[in-house]
Wavefront OBJ file of the C-alpha trace (Angstrom):
o trace
v -11.389 -154.323 20.999
v -11.787 -153.111 17.597
v -9.120 -151.832 15.238
v -11.219 -149.013 13.291
v -9.489 -146.354 15.107
v -6.128 -146.995 13.856
v -6.408 -145.044 10.447
v -6.705 -141.564 11.794
v -3.699 -142.177 13.621
v -1.973 -142.343 10.310
v -3.863 -139.469 9.180
v -3.018 -137.438 12.113
v 0.721 -137.899 11.623
v 0.478 -136.621 8.121
v -1.295 -133.671 9.452
v 1.371 -132.961 12.312
v 4.340 -132.965 9.825
v 1.999 -130.789 7.465
v 1.212 -128.241 10.183
v 4.779 -127.437 10.925
v 7.960 -129.541 12.071
v 10.200 -126.998 12.503
v 13.611 -127.604 10.452
v 17.178 -127.348 11.425
v 16.821 -127.105 15.329
v 16.324 -129.392 18.565
v 12.556 -128.473 18.240
v 12.387 -129.954 14.368
v 13.965 -132.846 15.399
v 12.066 -133.735 18.648
v 9.019 -132.832 16.822
v 9.796 -135.401 14.042
v 10.760 -138.061 16.408
v 7.542 -137.517 18.564
v 5.517 -138.265 15.167
v 8.026 -140.936 14.246
v 7.169 -142.565 17.587
v 3.716 -142.191 17.330
v 4.203 -144.253 13.797
v 5.597 -146.918 15.556
v 2.954 -147.206 18.113
v 0.690 -147.286 15.007
v 2.529 -150.043 13.732
v 3.151 -152.207 16.995
v -0.874 -151.894 17.579
v -1.063 -153.058 13.590
v 1.052 -156.348 14.535
v -0.655 -157.324 17.596
v -3.936 -158.943 18.601
v -7.077 -156.837 18.984
v -7.608 -159.194 21.988
v -4.259 -158.993 23.706
v -4.799 -156.350 26.281
v -1.323 -156.824 28.121
v 0.515 -155.888 24.883
v -1.488 -152.911 24.005
v -0.824 -151.566 27.536
v 2.970 -152.541 26.843
v 2.695 -150.258 23.837
v 1.012 -147.095 25.431
v 3.686 -147.648 28.278
v 6.413 -147.478 25.601
v 5.139 -144.531 23.730
v 4.878 -142.809 27.225
v 8.186 -143.399 27.840
v 9.308 -142.242 24.448
v 7.464 -138.930 24.850
v 8.972 -138.450 28.504
v 12.306 -139.030 26.749
v 11.674 -136.488 23.651
v 10.412 -133.669 26.655
v 13.328 -133.567 28.633
v 15.512 -133.508 25.055
v 13.453 -130.766 23.905
v 15.189 -127.304 24.479
v 11.423 -125.590 23.543
v 9.690 -125.123 26.971
v 6.226 -125.449 25.349
v 6.896 -128.522 23.371
v 8.733 -129.882 26.211
v 5.722 -129.733 28.410
v 3.510 -130.695 25.458
v 5.332 -134.184 25.207
v 5.376 -134.597 29.240
v 1.666 -133.620 29.316
v 1.142 -136.543 26.494
v 3.449 -139.024 28.445
v 1.322 -138.753 31.387
v -1.559 -139.262 29.437
v -0.007 -142.325 27.827
v 0.892 -143.666 31.128
v -2.584 -143.599 32.384
v -3.845 -145.216 29.518
v -1.407 -148.061 29.981
v -2.671 -148.604 33.104
v -6.392 -148.119 33.098
v -6.864 -149.537 29.314
v -9.456 -152.731 29.393
v -10.572 -154.822 26.482
v -14.297 -153.139 27.103
v -13.226 -150.051 27.240
v -10.223 -148.017 25.106
v -12.151 -144.686 24.961
v -9.126 -143.082 26.765
v -7.160 -143.845 24.090
v -9.491 -143.238 21.482
v -9.686 -139.376 23.095
v -5.861 -139.501 23.351
v -5.604 -140.327 19.581
v -7.923 -137.890 18.265
v -6.613 -134.876 20.656
v -3.190 -135.234 20.851
v -1.949 -134.809 17.208
v -3.056 -131.165 17.307
v -1.859 -130.646 20.484
v 1.687 -131.648 19.150
v 1.178 -129.409 15.829
v 0.396 -126.529 17.727
v 3.977 -126.946 20.124
v 5.998 -127.724 16.978
v 4.972 -124.635 15.535
l 1 2 3 4 5 6 7 8 9 10 11 12 13 14 15 16 17 18 19 20 21 22 23 24 25 26 27 28 29 30 31 32 33 34 35 36 37 38 39 40 41 42 43 44 45 46 47 48 49 50 51 52 53 54 55 56 57 58 59 60 61 62 63 64 65 66 67 68 69 70 71 72 73 74 75 76 77 78 79 80 81 82 83 84 85 86 87 88 89 90 91 92 93 94 95 96 97 98 99 100 101 102 103 104 105 106 107 108 109 110 111 112 113 114 115 116 117 118 119 120 121
């Protein structure tokens, strides 16, 4: 597996917060926690071997679990649906990822920050 896609995740995190992490509400806290979860995921990927598909799958499953929990916590229906959809996508990624095909993960990493930013407005 290649690690060249990791940088856009960090850039995307900044874009999500700049785009609208609401402040002082449950929605704002949940948005910030979601961004933090993605940052933790990125940090995890930077620590594990690019060839250790088991750990990559576990990291994706952990992110899915966190998004599920945040979706349940959110008092904003749109944000909750977005997080639950992201969780479903990461669960699928964790199940279907292979050393030769990380395209689903790359797609999620490119698409989800904009979806999260939109839900956090």
